[in-house]
N, C-alpha and C positions, 0 to 999 in steps of 0.2 A: 508595550511601552511602560516605563516605570512611573510616568505621570500622565494624568489625563487633562492637565492644564494646557490650553493652547497658547502658544507664544510666537505666533507668526511674525510679530513685529520686533522680536528680540534680535538685535544685531550686536555682534562682537567686533569691535574695531581692533584689528589684530596686527601686531608687529612681531616678526619672527625673532627667535632667540631672546625672548623677554618674559616677564611675569605673565603675559597674556596666555602662555601655554597652560598654566594651571587652571585658567578659566575654561579653556577648551576641555580639559579633563573633567571638570565639574559638569559642564553641559552634557558631555557624553555619558557621564554616570547617570544623570537624570533622564537621558534620552528624550529631551524635549526639542521641538523644532527651533532652529535658530539659523541665522545667516552670518557668514564671516565676511567682513570687508577688510582685506589685507592691504597694508601700506608698505612700499619699499623703503628701506633705510637710505639715508643720504650716504655719499661716499665716505664721510667721516664716521659713519656708524650711528649717527644720531637719528631721532625720529624726524620724519618729514613735516614741513609746516602745515600740510593738509590736515593733520590731526588737530591743529588749533581751531579749525572750523567746527570740529565736533565738540571739543572741550577746551577751555582756556589754557589748561596746563600743557596741552599738546603732547601727551604721552599715552602709552598703551599699557595696560588694557583700559578701554572705555566701552561701556555698553550703552545702547539706546534701546529703550523698551517702551514703545508708544511715546508719551510725552516725557518719560524719564531719561535723563542723561546722567550717567554715573561713572565716575572715575574712582581710583584707589582699589587695589585688589581686595583688601579686607572688606570694604563696603560692598563691593560687587558680589563677593562670595556669600556674605550674610544676606544680601538682598535676594539673590537667586534661590538660595536654600529656603528662605522664609516664604517666598512667593510660589515657587515651583516644585518643592519637594512635598507633594501632596500625600505620599505614602509614608513619610517619616523615615525613609531609608537612611538619610544622612544626619539624623538628629541624634543627640546624646541622651543618655539616661540621666536621671537626677544625680546619681552618684559620680558621674564622670563629667558633668557640665563645667565644673570649675577648671579641671585640667584642660578641657577643650578650649575654654575661653582664654586661659593663660597662653597656650601655645599659638592660638589664632592671632593674638596680638603681639606675642614675643617675636614672631617672625619678622615683622617690619619695625616694631618698636625698639628691638634690641639687636637682633642678629644681623639685620641688613645694614644697620648704621655703620659699623666698621668696614663692611664691604664697600659701602658708598664712599667712605673716607679713602680707602685704598684706590678706588677708581679715580677719584679726584687727584690723588698724589701721583698716580701713574700717568695721568693726562698732563699734569702741570709742566713737565720739562718741554713738551711739544709746543707750549704756548709762550715760552720764553725765548730770548735772543739765542741764536744757535751757539754763539761762543760761550754762553753761560749754561747751556743745557747739561753738560757733564756735572757741574757743581749743583745745579738744581736737582738733577736726578739723584745725586748722592744724598742731598738733604731730604728729599721726599721719600726715598727708600728707607732712610734712617727713621724718619717720622712714622712711616707706615708700619715698619717692624716693631717700633716701640709702642705705638698707640693703638694700632688696629689688631695686629696678630694675637697679642695676649687676650684681648677681649673675645675674639673669635674662638681661640683655643678653649677658654673657660666655658663658653657657650656650648661648644661641641662636647666637652667633657660632661656637662650637665645632661645634654641630650642623650649621649651614649648611656649614661647611668639610668635615665628614665626608660629608654627602650629596652635595656637589659632586664628590667623588672616586669615587662609585659610578656604575656604568653606569646609563643611563636605565631607568626602570621596574623597579628592583630595591629590595630592602628593607634595613633597617638593617644586617643582617649581610652584605649583599651578594648574597643569593641570590634565586631567582625566586619563593619563597614566603615569607610572613611567619613570623616566629619570635617567641619571647617578648618580645624587645626591641620589636617593633612594637606588640604588644598593650599594652605598658606605656607606650610613648612617645607614642601618639596623643593621649591625654587632655591632658597638659600642653602639647603643641603646639597643640591646638585652643584651649586657654585663652589661649595667647600671641597667637594670631591675633585672638581675640574681645576680649581685654582690653587688649592692648598693640600695636595695629596700627602705631603709629609705630616700634616696634622691629622689626617683622616685615616692613615694607613692602619693604625691599631684599633680603629673604631669598628669592630666587627658588626655590632648590632645596627649601627647607623648605616653602614654600607649595605647590609642585608635588607634594611627597610627600604632604601632607595631602589634597590634592585627589584623588590617586591612590587613597588609602585610602577616601575617601568614595564613590568610584565603584565599589568592589568589590561584587559581588552579595551576598556574605556580610554585609558591613557594612550594606548597605541592608536586608537581611532583618532584621538585628538591630534597626534603627530601627523597622521595621514592627511587630515583635513587642514592642518595649520602650516604644513611645509616643514622644511629642514629645521631640526632643533638640536644644536650641537651639545647641549648639556645632558642629553640622554645617551650619549655615546660612551 
């Protein structure tokens, strides 16, 4: 076992095809005891209302650990590493701590923002009167292409440049083991490959990084335990 800390009470409230998958990867990397409580999505694809009984936001991932109830991927990753990484396996060195901190927060603070905007724009036509849906779709597609795609493209260019400077088979902070930045960055990079292949096609280092993560035994175990995960295909 990578950690001798007992965590019998640690529960991951899991929703398939979501950010929750990266928490499963983290838990498998640490090899600590935990329980998965999986929730089925509604026909609309949204999270079920049962999750609101766990946390007011009603989203996944959420963890419960004794009296602790914690949402937000970044907070969960930092909490689990701080409490359960007793060997220091997932810690950064002093020289790489700043890079790790930056990409840990860049994931949700910058990169996922335009993806969320694109998701809202894609959903908007379905919510309007059917006669107006073609017009709404034209407007939202135009807004998405103008406001979201350039931001995503600029972020992916920066990430590709960063990864190109690292030795082969290393992680975001430059070490031989993943750190919080890797657990946070994998989801938006998977989204980029699935949803915007035209932007990622030339990003050789980015694609190699994602493939490296997908081949990790801990990542594969997370998928086996969490169920189908389309972003790893």
